[in-house]
C-alpha positions as CSV (number, residue, x, y, z in Angstrom):
1,M,12.7,5.6,13.2
2,K,15.2,3.3,13.2
3,K,15.6,-0.1,11.3
4,Y,12.8,-2.5,11.4
5,T,13.4,-6.2,11.0
6,F,10.2,-8.2,11.2
7,R,7.8,-10.4,9.1
8,S,4.4,-9.4,8.0
9,N,1.7,-11.8,8.9
10,L,0.5,-11.3,5.3
11,V,1.3,-13.9,2.8
12,I,3.6,-12.4,0.3
13,S,2.1,-12.7,-3.2
14,S,3.9,-14.8,-5.7
15,Y,4.5,-11.4,-7.7
16,A,6.3,-10.0,-4.8
17,L,8.4,-13.2,-4.1
18,V,9.6,-13.2,-7.5
19,A,10.2,-9.6,-7.5
20,L,12.4,-9.9,-4.4
21,L,14.3,-12.9,-5.9
22,L,15.1,-10.8,-9.0
23,V,16.2,-7.8,-6.8
24,S,18.4,-9.8,-4.5
25,C,19.7,-12.4,-6.9
26,L,19.4,-11.6,-10.6
27,G,20.0,-7.8,-10.9
28,E,17.9,-6.2,-13.5
29,P,14.4,-7.6,-13.9
30,P,12.8,-8.6,-17.2
31,A,10.8,-5.9,-18.8
32,S,7.7,-7.6,-18.0
33,M,8.5,-7.0,-14.4
34,Q,9.6,-3.3,-14.7
35,V,7.6,-0.2,-13.7
36,S,4.8,0.4,-16.1
37,P,5.9,2.8,-18.9
38,I,4.2,6.0,-19.7
39,D,2.4,6.2,-22.8
40,A,3.0,9.8,-24.3
41,T,-0.1,9.4,-26.6
42,K,-2.3,9.0,-23.5
43,P,-2.2,12.6,-21.9
44,N,-4.9,11.4,-19.3
45,Q,-3.2,7.9,-18.7
46,V,-4.3,6.6,-15.2
47,L,-0.8,5.3,-13.5
48,R,-1.5,2.8,-10.6
49,W,1.9,2.6,-8.5
50,K,3.0,0.8,-5.5
51,M,5.0,2.3,-2.6
52,T,7.1,0.2,-0.2
53,T,8.1,1.6,3.3
54,T,10.8,0.6,5.6
55,W,8.3,1.0,8.5
56,P,5.4,-1.3,9.7
57,P,2.1,-0.9,8.0
58,N,0.5,2.2,9.6
59,F,3.3,3.1,11.9
60,P,2.3,6.3,13.7
61,V,3.4,9.5,11.8
62,I,6.4,8.2,9.9
63,G,4.2,5.4,8.4
64,E,1.1,7.4,8.2
65,V,2.7,10.0,6.0
66,A,3.2,7.4,3.2
67,E,-0.7,7.0,3.2
68,K,-1.3,10.8,3.3
69,Y,1.3,11.5,0.6
70,A,-0.6,8.9,-1.7
71,E,-3.6,10.6,-1.0
72,W,-2.3,14.2,-1.6
73,V,-0.8,12.8,-4.9
74,G,-4.1,11.4,-5.9
75,E,-5.8,14.8,-5.3
76,L,-3.3,16.9,-7.0
77,S,-3.1,14.8,-10.0
78,N,-7.0,14.5,-10.2
79,G,-6.7,10.9,-9.9
80,Q,-4.2,10.5,-12.6
81,I,-1.6,8.9,-10.2
82,Q,-2.9,6.3,-7.8
83,I,-0.5,5.0,-5.1
84,K,-1.1,2.0,-3.0
85,V,1.0,1.8,0.0
86,Y,2.6,-1.5,1.4
87,G,4.4,-1.4,4.8
88,G,7.8,-3.1,5.2
89,G,7.5,-6.7,4.6
90,E,4.4,-6.8,2.7
91,L,6.0,-6.7,-0.8
92,V,9.8,-6.8,0.1
93,P,11.8,-6.7,3.5
94,P,12.0,-3.2,4.8
95,L,15.7,-2.8,3.9
96,E,15.4,-3.9,0.5
97,A,13.2,-1.0,-0.7
98,F,16.1,0.8,-2.0
99,D,16.9,-2.1,-4.4
100,A,13.2,-2.9,-5.3
101,V,12.8,0.7,-6.5
102,S,16.1,1.1,-8.1
103,Q,15.8,-2.1,-10.2
104,G,12.0,-1.0,-11.4
105,V,10.3,-3.7,-9.3
106,I,8.2,-1.4,-7.4
107,E,7.6,2.4,-8.6
108,M,8.2,4.1,-5.1
109,G,9.7,3.8,-1.7
110,C,9.6,5.6,1.6
111,G,12.4,5.5,4.4
112,V,15.3,7.4,5.7
113,S,18.6,7.7,3.7
114,Y,21.0,6.8,6.4
115,Y,19.7,2.9,5.7
116,W,21.6,3.0,2.5
117,A,25.0,3.8,3.9
118,G,26.1,0.6,2.7
119,K,25.4,1.8,-0.8
120,T,27.1,5.3,-0.5
121,P,28.4,6.8,3.0
122,A,27.1,10.1,1.4
123,A,23.5,9.4,2.0
124,Q,23.6,9.6,5.7
125,F,24.1,13.3,5.5
126,F,20.7,13.6,4.2
127,A,19.1,12.0,7.3
128,A,20.8,12.8,10.4
129,V,24.4,13.9,11.5
130,P,25.2,13.9,15.2
131,F,25.5,17.6,16.6
132,G,24.2,18.5,13.1
133,M,21.4,20.9,11.8
134,N,17.9,21.0,13.2
135,S,14.9,20.3,11.2
136,Q,14.3,23.9,10.0
137,Q,18.0,24.3,9.2
138,L,18.2,21.0,7.4
139,T,15.3,22.0,5.2
140,S,17.0,25.3,4.3
141,W,20.1,23.6,3.3
142,L,18.1,21.1,1.1
143,E,15.7,23.9,-0.2
144,V,18.1,26.9,-0.9
145,G,21.4,25.6,0.1
146,G,22.2,23.3,-2.6
147,G,21.6,20.1,-0.5
148,Y,18.7,18.7,-2.5
149,E,20.9,19.0,-5.8
150,L,23.6,16.8,-4.1
151,W,21.0,14.4,-2.8
152,K,19.6,13.9,-6.3
153,K,23.2,13.3,-7.7
154,T,23.9,10.9,-5.0
155,Y,20.9,8.8,-5.6
156,A,21.2,9.1,-9.4
157,P,23.8,6.3,-9.9
158,F,21.2,4.2,-8.2
159,N,18.4,5.2,-10.8
160,L,16.4,6.8,-8.0
161,V,15.0,10.5,-7.3
162,P,14.8,11.4,-3.7
163,F,11.9,13.6,-2.2
164,L,11.4,15.3,1.1
165,G,9.3,13.2,3.4
166,G,9.2,14.9,6.7
167,N,11.4,15.7,9.6
168,T,11.1,14.4,13.2
169,G,12.6,17.5,14.8
170,V,15.3,17.0,17.6
171,Q,15.0,13.7,19.2
172,M,15.6,12.6,22.8
173,G,18.9,11.2,24.0
174,G,17.7,7.9,25.3
175,W,16.8,5.7,28.2
176,F,19.2,4.8,30.8
177,N,19.2,2.8,34.2
178,K,22.3,4.7,35.4
179,E,23.1,8.4,35.5
180,I,25.3,9.8,32.8
181,N,27.4,12.5,34.4
182,S,30.4,12.4,32.2
183,V,31.5,10.6,28.9
184,E,33.2,8.3,31.2
185,D,30.0,6.8,32.1
186,F,29.5,5.6,28.5
187,K,32.4,3.2,28.9
188,G,31.4,-0.4,28.8
189,L,27.8,0.9,28.2
190,K,25.7,-1.4,25.8
191,M,23.2,0.8,24.1
192,R,20.9,0.6,20.9
193,L,22.1,3.4,18.9
194,P,22.4,3.0,15.1
195,G,24.3,4.9,12.5
196,I,27.0,7.5,13.1
197,G,25.9,7.8,16.8
198,G,26.7,4.3,17.3
199,K,30.2,4.8,16.0
200,V,30.5,7.7,18.3
201,L,29.4,5.7,21.3
202,E,32.2,3.0,20.4
203,K,34.8,5.9,20.4
204,A,33.7,6.8,23.9
205,G,34.0,3.2,25.1
206,G,30.7,2.0,24.9
207,A,29.2,-0.9,22.6
208,A,26.6,0.0,19.9
209,V,24.1,-2.7,19.6
210,L,21.7,-3.3,16.6
211,V,18.5,-4.4,17.9
212,A,15.3,-4.6,15.9
213,G,12.4,-2.1,17.0
214,S,10.3,-5.0,18.0
215,E,12.9,-6.5,20.2
216,I,14.1,-3.3,22.2
217,Y,11.8,-3.4,25.0
218,T,12.7,-7.0,25.9
219,S,16.4,-6.5,25.3
220,L,16.4,-3.6,27.7
221,E,14.3,-5.8,30.2
222,R,16.6,-8.6,30.3
223,G,19.9,-6.7,30.4
224,V,21.0,-7.5,26.7
225,I,21.3,-3.7,26.4
226,D,21.6,-1.3,29.2
227,A,20.4,1.7,27.4
228,T,18.4,2.6,24.3
229,E,17.3,5.5,22.1
230,W,14.1,5.6,19.9
231,I,12.6,8.8,18.7
232,G,10.7,11.0,21.3
233,P,8.0,11.0,23.9
234,Y,5.1,9.7,21.6
235,H,6.9,6.8,20.4
236,D,8.8,6.1,23.6
237,Y,5.6,6.2,25.6
238,K,4.1,3.8,23.2
239,M,7.1,1.4,23.7
240,G,6.6,1.4,27.3
241,F,10.2,2.3,28.1
242,H,9.2,4.2,31.2
243,K,8.5,1.1,32.8
244,I,11.8,-0.5,32.6
245,A,14.3,2.5,32.5
246,K,14.8,5.2,35.1
247,Y,16.4,8.2,33.4
248,Y,15.3,9.8,30.2
249,Y,18.0,12.1,28.8
250,T,18.0,14.9,26.5
251,P,18.9,16.1,24.1
252,G,19.3,13.7,21.2
253,W,22.5,14.8,20.0
254,H,22.8,11.8,17.7
255,E,19.6,12.8,15.8
256,T,19.0,16.7,15.9
257,G,16.5,16.7,13.1
258,S,16.2,13.3,11.2
259,Q,14.8,13.9,7.6
260,L,12.6,11.3,6.2
261,E,12.4,10.6,2.4
262,F,10.4,9.3,-0.5
263,F,12.2,7.9,-3.5
264,I,10.8,7.0,-7.0
265,N,12.4,4.9,-9.8
266,K,14.4,7.5,-11.9
267,T,13.5,5.8,-15.4
268,L,9.9,6.2,-14.5
269,Y,10.0,9.7,-13.2
270,D,12.1,10.9,-16.1
271,R,9.1,9.7,-18.4
272,L,6.5,11.6,-16.5
273,P,5.2,14.9,-18.0
274,P,6.3,18.1,-16.1
275,H,3.0,18.5,-14.4
276,L,3.0,15.1,-12.8
277,Q,6.6,15.6,-11.7
278,A,5.5,18.8,-10.1
279,V,2.6,16.9,-8.3
280,L,5.0,14.5,-6.8
281,E,7.3,17.3,-5.4
282,A,4.5,19.4,-4.1
283,A,2.9,16.5,-2.2
284,S,6.4,16.0,-0.8
285,K,6.4,19.4,0.5
286,R,3.2,19.1,2.4
287,A,4.6,15.8,3.9
288,Q,7.6,17.8,5.1
289,V,5.2,20.2,7.0
290,W,2.8,17.7,8.3
291,V,5.4,15.3,9.8
292,L,7.2,18.0,11.9
293,A,3.7,19.6,12.9
294,E,2.4,16.2,13.9
295,F,5.7,15.2,16.0
296,D,5.7,18.6,17.8
297,K,1.9,18.0,18.8
298,Q,2.1,14.6,20.0
299,N,5.5,14.8,21.6
300,G,4.1,17.8,23.7
301,I,1.1,15.7,24.8
302,F,3.2,12.5,25.6
303,L,6.1,14.4,27.4
304,D,3.4,15.7,29.8
305,K,2.2,12.1,30.2
306,L,5.6,10.8,31.0
307,V,6.5,13.5,33.5
308,N,3.2,13.9,35.2
309,E,1.5,10.5,35.1
310,E,4.6,8.3,35.0
311,Q,6.9,10.4,37.2
312,V,9.6,9.6,34.6
313,E,12.8,11.8,35.4
314,I,14.2,14.0,32.5
315,R,17.8,14.6,32.8
316,Q,20.2,16.6,30.6
317,F,23.8,15.5,29.4
318,S,26.4,17.8,30.9
319,K,28.2,20.3,28.7
320,E,31.4,18.4,29.2
321,T,29.7,15.1,28.0
322,M,28.4,17.0,25.0
323,D,31.9,18.5,24.0
324,A,33.6,15.2,24.3
325,L,30.9,13.5,22.1
326,R,31.1,16.2,19.7
327,V,35.0,15.6,19.3
328,Y,34.4,11.9,18.8
329,T,31.5,12.8,16.0
330,E,34.1,14.6,13.9
331,E,36.4,11.7,14.4
332,A,34.0,8.9,13.4
333,I,32.7,11.2,10.4
334,Q,36.2,11.5,8.9
335,E,36.8,7.9,9.3
336,M,33.3,7.1,7.7
337,I,34.0,9.2,4.4
338,G,37.5,7.9,4.3
339,D,38.8,8.5,0.8
340,D,35.4,8.9,-0.9
341,P,35.6,12.0,-2.6
342,W,31.8,12.3,-3.1
343,S,31.0,11.8,0.6
344,K,33.5,14.5,1.2
345,K,31.9,16.9,-1.1
346,V,28.6,16.4,0.4
347,Y,29.8,16.6,4.1
348,E,31.8,19.9,3.3
349,S,28.5,21.5,1.8
350,Y,26.5,20.2,5.0
351,K,29.4,21.5,7.4
352,Q,29.7,24.9,5.7
353,Y,26.0,25.6,5.7
354,Q,25.6,24.6,9.1
355,A,28.3,26.9,10.3
356,R,26.7,30.0,8.5
357,I,23.3,29.4,9.6
358,A,24.3,28.8,13.3
359,K,25.4,32.2,13.4
360,W,21.8,33.5,12.7
361,S,20.3,31.0,15.1
362,T,22.7,32.1,17.8
363,V,21.4,35.6,18.0
364,T,17.9,34.7,17.4
365,E,16.4,31.4,18.7
366,K,19.3,30.6,21.1
367,A,19.0,34.1,22.7
368,Y,15.4,33.8,22.9
369,Y,15.4,30.3,24.7
370,N,18.2,31.4,27.0
371,T,16.2,34.5,28.0
372,I,12.9,32.7,28.8
373,Q,14.8,29.9,30.7
374,Q,16.3,32.3,33.3
């Protein structure tokens, strides 16, 4: 679920090319290029929208859910909203989705909010925080803990409205060709590890290397990087990392429940009648459930393949290593938010909710897992 920098083999239409130039260079596009207005005099007006994603076309689970979302919106709206999904690069480059939707060149986007850290550091807290909340805890914060209201306020200055888009669950810790017995073993290690996790790695003495998804395998094979993380057994098996790395570490301390998103142009959303706004939200809730369910299903299947068919050795980071990385995480976050008052406000809400909900998890889930593992 990380950054994708690739080019589609499809020829970008002249419309998309002009749109991209407008987004990148000219700022606000002319009225003729903006999203189609809603005609209040036509209650059954059919809206034909485009959604651009940050993923390759039809990418397993996280790309598939965009297509499913479009299907569900069509069903719930009785065909009144029809969404055509484009993979990253088919209309605009993957990481320009935020700007394209913000400017009104495209109606909707799909991605993960830590891609927009350059716009506002606060965006990262709605995606993944090292040693942060897991999927159900994060969903609780967003749904009933005030998180979603903060998310909407974070995106409002950019003329966007965010929606839940699914959660990956806890990811794996990565693939290594040497044992990681202590935090000292990260020193000098070149690892593909983006986001806040990459900053934590650097504090531990390693080097965070940004490598496009399509280049990770060859980079690891040729020694450009010494280690990499990706998502979990399903996607890691498909990438073939087990063929070139010896140790598979758990847990994914850097992404403990990565939240995906849909986002829509706010000007367009505000013009929608309430029942269509409700449709967009209802479909997003269905996506939230489907993504985690599909990840749990597929990761269970492919973990078995990796262990029993490919003889992959699963290792666990030591408590001492995790404790050290946790300290580095807090240092990295404080440096990241700096003097930005809004990022501080969002992080404080996140941190307080995590501390409160963790007490419940400790006496229920943690106690249960510790019991059955004895």
